[in-house]
C-alpha positions in Angstrom: -30.7 314.0 -4.6 -32.6 312.7 -0.6 -33.9 315.6 0.8 -33.2 316.4 4.4 -37.1 314.6 5.6 -36.4 311.6 4.2 -32.9 311.2 5.1 -34.3 311.7 9.1 -36.6 309.4 8.1 -34.7 306.1 7.2 -31.9 307.1 10.2 -35.3 306.4 12.2 -36.2 303.8 10.6 -32.5 302.1 11.1 -32.1 302.9 14.5 -36.0 301.5 15.2 -34.8 298.0 13.4 -31.5 297.9 15.1 -33.0 298.2 18.3 -35.5 295.9 18.6 -33.1 293.8 17.4 -31.3 294.7 20.5 -34.4 293.8 23.5 -36.3 291.0 21.0 -33.5 288.1 21.9 -33.9 289.9 26.4 -37.6 289.5 25.0 -37.7 286.1 24.2 -35.4 285.0 27.4 -37.6 287.0 29.7 -39.9 284.9 28.8 -38.6 281.4 30.0 -38.8 278.0 29.3 -42.0 276.2 30.1 -43.6 272.1 30.5 -46.8 271.2 29.3 -48.7 268.1 28.8 -50.4 266.9 25.5 -52.8 266.5 25.1 -54.3 269.4 28.4 -57.5 267.4 28.5 -59.6 265.1 26.8 -62.3 262.8 28.2 -61.9 258.9 29.2 -63.8 255.7 30.2 -62.7 253.2 33.3 -61.2 250.5 32.5 -59.3 252.4 28.9 -55.5 253.2 28.6 -54.9 256.5 27.1 -51.1 258.5 26.8 -49.8 261.9 27.8 -46.7 262.9 26.8 -44.6 265.5 28.3 -42.6 268.1 26.3 -40.6 271.9 26.7 -40.5 274.7 25.5 -36.7 276.2 26.2 -38.4 279.8 25.2 -35.5 280.2 22.7 -32.4 279.5 25.3 -30.5 276.1 24.7 -30.3 274.0 28.4 -29.4 271.2 29.4 -30.7 269.5 31.9 -34.6 268.7 33.0 -37.0 267.7 35.8 -40.3 267.1 35.4 -42.1 266.1 38.4 -45.7 265.3 38.2 -48.4 264.7 40.7 -51.9 262.8 40.2 -54.7 261.6 42.3 -54.0 257.3 41.9 -57.6 256.6 43.1 -59.0 258.4 39.1 -55.9 256.7 37.3 -52.8 255.0 37.2 -49.3 254.2 35.3 -49.0 251.3 33.6 -46.0 252.7 31.1 -43.6 255.9 32.7 -41.8 256.0 29.5 -43.2 254.8 26.3 -42.2 256.7 22.9 -39.4 258.9 22.2 -37.2 261.0 23.7 -34.7 263.8 23.5 -33.0 263.7 26.3 -30.1 260.7 25.6 -28.8 260.8 29.8 -30.7 260.4 32.5 -29.9 261.7 35.5 -31.5 258.5 37.1 -33.9 255.9 34.8 -38.4 257.7 35.4 -40.0 256.5 38.8 -43.5 257.2 39.6 -45.3 255.7 42.7 -49.0 254.7 41.9 -49.8 254.9 45.7 -48.0 258.2 46.1 -49.7 259.7 42.0 -45.9 260.6 41.2 -43.5 260.6 38.5 -40.3 261.6 37.8 -38.0 262.3 35.1 -34.5 263.9 34.9 -32.1 263.3 32.4 -30.8 266.2 29.5 -28.1 266.2 26.7 -24.6 267.2 26.8 -23.2 271.0 26.1 -23.8 273.2 24.0 -27.7 272.0 25.8 -31.0 271.8 23.6 -33.1 275.1 22.2 -37.5 273.6 21.0 -40.6 274.7 21.3 -41.4 271.0 21.5 -39.2 268.7 23.0 -40.5 265.7 23.9 -39.9 264.2 27.4 -41.8 261.2 27.6 -44.9 259.9 27.1 -46.0 258.2 29.8 -49.5 255.9 29.6 -52.1 256.0 32.3 -55.1 253.6 32.8 -58.5 255.5 34.1 -60.0 253.9 36.8 -62.8 255.3 38.6 -65.1 258.0 37.3 -64.5 262.0 37.8 -62.5 264.8 36.9 -58.8 264.4 37.4 -55.4 267.0 36.8 -52.0 266.3 36.1 -50.1 269.1 37.1 -47.0 269.8 37.6 -45.4 270.1 41.2 -42.8 272.9 41.6 -39.8 271.4 42.2 -39.8 270.8 38.7 -36.5 272.8 36.9 -35.7 273.9 33.6 -31.6 275.2 34.0 -29.5 276.4 31.2 -26.5 275.4 29.6 -24.3 277.9 31.2 -22.9 276.3 33.8 -24.2 278.1 36.4 -26.9 275.7 36.1 -29.7 278.5 36.2 -33.0 277.2 36.5 -35.4 279.3 33.7 -38.9 277.7 33.8 -41.9 280.0 34.5 -44.2 278.0 33.2 -46.7 274.8 34.4 -49.6 274.6 33.2 -51.2 271.1 34.6 -53.5 268.9 32.5 -57.6 268.4 33.2 -59.1 265.4 32.0 -62.8 263.5 33.3 -63.1 260.0 33.4 -66.4 258.9 32.6 -68.1 255.3 32.8 -68.4 253.4 30.0 -71.6 252.5 27.8 -73.3 249.1 28.8 -72.1 246.1 26.5 -75.0 244.8 27.9 -78.6 245.0 29.2 -79.2 248.9 31.4 -78.2 249.4 34.5 -79.4 251.6 37.5 -79.8 251.6 41.2 -82.5 253.3 42.9 -79.6 253.5 45.8 -77.3 254.8 44.0 -78.0 256.2 41.3 -74.7 258.6 40.4 -72.2 256.4 39.4 -69.5 259.1 40.0 -70.4 260.2 44.2 -69.9 258.3 47.3 -72.6 257.4 49.3 -72.7 256.4 53.2 -75.6 253.5 52.4 -74.2 249.9 52.1 -76.8 248.6 51.3 -76.5 249.4 47.5 -80.4 248.0 45.5 -79.2 247.6 41.2 -82.0 246.9 39.5 -82.2 246.3 35.6 -83.7 246.7 32.1 -85.4 243.0 30.8 -85.5 243.3 26.3 -87.9 241.0 25.0 -87.0 237.5 24.7 -84.2 237.3 27.5 -83.9 234.0 29.1 -81.5 234.4 32.1 -79.5 236.9 33.5 -76.0 235.6 35.4 -74.9 238.9 37.3 -72.0 239.4 39.8 -70.7 241.4 42.8 -67.0 242.6 43.4 -63.9 244.4 43.6 -62.7 244.2 40.6 -63.2 246.3 37.0 -62.7 243.7 34.9 -64.9 241.1 36.9 -67.4 238.4 34.5 -70.9 236.6 36.2 -70.6 233.1 35.3 -72.9 230.7 32.5 -75.8 229.9 35.2 -78.3 232.4 35.7 -79.5 233.5 38.6 -83.4 233.6 37.3 -85.5 236.2 35.3 -85.7 239.3 38.1 -84.6 242.7 37.1 -84.0 243.4 40.8 -81.0 242.2 43.3 -79.8 243.9 47.0 -77.0 243.8 48.4 -76.7 244.6 52.7 -73.8 244.9 54.7 -70.8 246.3 52.4 -67.7 247.0 53.1 -66.0 250.6 52.3 -65.0 251.2 48.7 -65.1 250.4 45.1 -67.6 247.5 43.6 -68.3 246.6 40.6 -71.8 245.2 39.5 -71.8 243.4 36.3 -74.5 241.6 34.1 -75.2 240.0 31.0 -77.6 238.3 29.9 -78.9 235.2 27.9 -81.1 235.3 24.6 -82.0 232.4 22.7 -79.6 230.4 24.1 -76.3 232.8 23.9 -74.9 234.6 26.6 -74.4 238.8 25.3 -72.3 241.4 26.5 -71.1 242.3 30.0 -72.7 245.5 31.6 -70.9 247.2 34.4 -72.3 249.8 37.2 -69.8 251.3 39.8 -71.1 251.6 43.6 -68.3 253.6 45.8 -69.2 253.3 49.5 -67.5 255.6 52.6 -69.6 255.2 55.9 -66.2 255.9 57.1 -65.8 259.6 58.7 -63.3 261.8 58.9 -59.3 260.8 60.3 -59.2 262.2 63.3 -57.7 265.7 63.9 -56.5 268.4 66.5 -57.6 272.0 65.6 -54.6 275.0 66.6 -55.1 278.6 67.7 -52.5 280.9 67.2 -51.5 283.7 68.2 -50.8 281.6 71.9 -48.4 282.4 74.8 -45.7 280.7 76.8 -49.4 278.6 77.5 -51.1 276.7 74.7 -54.7 277.7 75.7 -53.8 281.2 76.6 -54.8 283.4 73.3 -55.8 286.9 72.1 -59.3 288.3 71.1 -58.6 287.1 67.1 -57.2 284.3 67.3 -55.8 282.2 64.3 -58.4 278.4 63.9 -55.9 276.1 61.7 -57.2 272.7 60.7 -56.9 270.1 58.7 -57.6 266.6 57.9 -57.6 263.5 54.9 -59.7 260.9 54.2 -58.5 257.3 52.1 -62.1 257.0 49.8 -64.5 259.4 49.1 -62.0 262.8 50.1 -62.5 265.3 52.5 -65.3 267.8 51.4 -65.5 271.0 53.5 -65.3 272.1 57.2 -67.9 273.8 59.4 -67.0 276.0 62.6 -68.8 277.2 65.7 -67.7 279.0 68.9 -68.6 277.9 72.2 -68.4 280.8 75.2 -68.0 278.8 78.1 -67.5 282.0 80.1 -70.5 282.0 81.8 -71.9 278.6 82.3 -68.6 276.5 81.7 -71.4 274.0 79.2 -71.2 273.6 76.1 -73.8 276.6 74.5 -76.3 275.9 71.7 -74.3 277.9 69.3 -74.4 276.9 65.4 -71.7 275.9 62.6 -71.1 278.0 59.9 -68.7 276.8 56.8 -64.6 278.0 57.1 -61.5 277.1 55.6 -58.0 277.0 57.1 -56.0 279.2 59.0 -59.8 281.0 60.1 -59.7 283.8 62.1 -62.3 283.7 64.2 -64.1 287.8 64.6 -63.1 290.5 67.9 -64.1 288.1 70.9 -64.2 289.4 75.1 -62.3 288.0 77.5 -63.3 284.6 78.7 -63.7 280.8 77.9 -64.1 279.2 74.7 -64.1 275.9 73.0 -64.1 276.4 69.7 -65.7 273.0 67.8 -64.5 272.1 63.7 -66.1 269.3 61.8 -64.6 268.2 58.9 -66.7 265.8 56.2 -65.9 264.0 53.7 -67.5 263.4 50.1 -70.0 260.7 51.2 -71.5 263.0 54.2 -69.5 260.9 56.9 -68.4 264.0 59.8 -65.9 264.1 62.5 -65.5 266.8 65.6 -62.4 268.1 66.7 -62.5 271.3 69.8 -60.0 273.2 70.9 -60.4 275.5 73.8 -59.1 278.4 74.9 -58.7 281.2 76.7 -59.2 284.8 75.5 -57.0 287.3 78.1 -56.4 291.6 77.1 -52.5 291.7 76.0 -52.9 295.1 76.3 -53.0 294.9 80.6 -49.7 293.9 82.2 -51.1 291.4 84.8 -53.2 288.4 84.0 -55.3 286.8 85.9 -56.4 283.2 84.5 -58.1 280.2 85.8 -54.6 278.3 84.6 -52.0 281.0 86.0 -50.9 284.8 85.6 -50.7 286.2 81.9 -47.6 289.3 82.5 -46.0 291.4 79.1 -47.2 288.1 77.3 -45.3 285.8 79.8 -47.1 283.6 81.1 -47.0 281.5 84.5 -49.5 278.9 85.5 -50.9 278.4 88.4 -48.7 275.2 89.1 -45.0 276.8 88.0 -46.3 280.1 89.9 -46.7 277.5 94.0 -43.5 275.6 92.4 -41.4 278.8 92.4 -43.1 279.8 96.1 -42.6 276.8 97.7 -38.4 276.9 95.9 -38.7 280.2 97.8 -39.8 279.1 101.3 -37.2 276.1 101.2 -34.7 278.5 100.5 -35.1 280.8 102.8 -35.8 278.3 105.3 -32.5 276.8 104.7 -30.4 280.2 104.2 -32.5 280.9 108.0 -30.7 277.8 109.0 -27.6 277.8 107.9 -27.1 282.2 109.4 -28.9 280.9 112.4 -26.5 277.6 113.5 -23.3 279.6 112.5 -24.9 281.9 114.7 -25.0 279.8 117.8 -21.1 279.0 116.1 -20.1 282.0 116.2 -21.8 282.4 119.9 -19.7 280.3 121.4 -16.3 281.4 120.0 -17.0 284.7 121.3 -18.4 283.7 124.9 -15.3 281.6 125.1 -12.6 284.1 124.1 -14.9 286.8 126.1 -13.6 284.1 128.9 -10.0 283.9 127.9 -10.0 287.7 128.5 -11.5 288.1 131.4 -9.3 285.2 133.0 -6.4 287.0 131.5 -7.8 290.4 133.1 -7.4 287.9 136.5 -4.0 287.4 136.6 -3.0 290.8 135.3 -5.1 291.8 138.0 -3.0 289.7 141.0 0.2 289.6 139.1 -0.4 294.2 139.9 -1.4 293.4 143.2 1.8 290.9 144.3 4.1 293.1 142.8 2.7 296.3 144.5 3.0 294.2 148.3 6.7 293.7 146.9 6.9 297.2 146.4 5.5 298.0 149.6 7.9 295.2 151.3 11.1 296.3 149.8 9.9 300.1 151.2 9.6 299.0 154.7 12.9 297.7 154.9 
C-alpha cells in the first residue's frame, strides 16, 4: 500500500515532467535560428588561401529558406571561389554572387517542404585569399534571413556572430629584410620615399631585387651588387612589395618580400551639418548636434577632431583647440552668437583634412529674435532678403490698388458731374415750362 505522502510525491513529479515537456519545445523555438562561420577565427599569411564555411542552426525548427548576406574588407581578403564544397540547399533562388570591389557575397536558396531541421547545416564554403596584413572580419548583414516552413515565411534568425581573422606577413625565404622608413608592414605611412635594407649571409656573391605592386613579383637573375640597402623616391600611393634574392655558390636562393603601404592623400572632402536647425540652414539652438562623415580610399579613416570658434567678438577665427570627437557630437551649451565649428578628419597614415560649418545660436525662448541674417518668429525664420522682398511686394500692391482706386474715382467723378449737369438742365427746363404755363394762365384770366 502506498502512503498518501508517496502518492503526492509521485503526482508532483509527474506534473513537473508534464509541464517541462510542454515548455521545452517553446523554449527551443524561442531560441531562434543562427547563422555562423567556421572557423570563426584564425591566422593566415599574405598570399595564402583559406576556406570559410557558412552554417545554419535552425534552433529545433523546420526552415525552408536561407538568405545569407556577408560583408568583408576587400583590402584585406578577396574571394577566390564563392561556392566550393557541398551544401544542403538544393533549390537556389539565385546563384551565389559576390563582389571583390564592394566586399559582399550573397547566398539565397532553400529546400522543399517540410524543410530542414539541423544544428549544423552547411550553406556553402567560400575560399578567400589573404591580400594584405592586419586584422579583418567577415560578418553577416542585417538583411540576412532564415525563414520557417510555416507558409508565412516567418524570419527566425536571432544570432549571426561574425568571424575575426589575422592576416600576417609570411616568413622570409631569402635574405631578412627590414625598413628604417617603413618599420611596420601592418601600418600605412605618409612617407613615399621608402628605404629597404637586408642582411647578408657569409658567402653571398650578389643580390637581385625589384620593387613592384605584385605580391607574387620576382627579381630577375641579373645581379644588383653586394650593397645591403636601397632607397626609392616619390612613389605613388598604394601597396608596394620589395622582393629580393641572394646568389650564393653560383645559385640564386629563395625570394623574400617586404610590404610598404603608402598614403599621402588626405580623406575625402566632406561637409559637417548642424541640428536642430530652423528654416534657415545656419540658425540653431544653444546645444547643436554636429554630424560628420568622410572616407579614405587607401588607409581608411582613423578618427576625428573638433573645435568651436567664437566669431561674435572679433568676426575672425579664434585660437580654440581641437578635441577628439565622434559623430554625432553634441556641443555644450553655447551663448547667443556666431560660431564656426571646425572638424578635422585623420586617416590611418596621419593625413588630415579640415572642414567647417558656420552656425548662429539664437534664443529660442524669445518670440522675436533678430540676427545678422534675418528675423526669427516662433521658430519660423525669415531672412532679410525675404523680408525686403515682402516689403517691396506689399508696397507695389499698395501702389497698384491706390492707382486703381484713383483711376476709378476720376471716372466716377466725371460720371457724377455729367449726371448733375443733366439734372440741372432738367430742372431748368422744368422751371421754364412752369413759367410759360403761368403766363398762359394769366392770359386766360385776362380774356
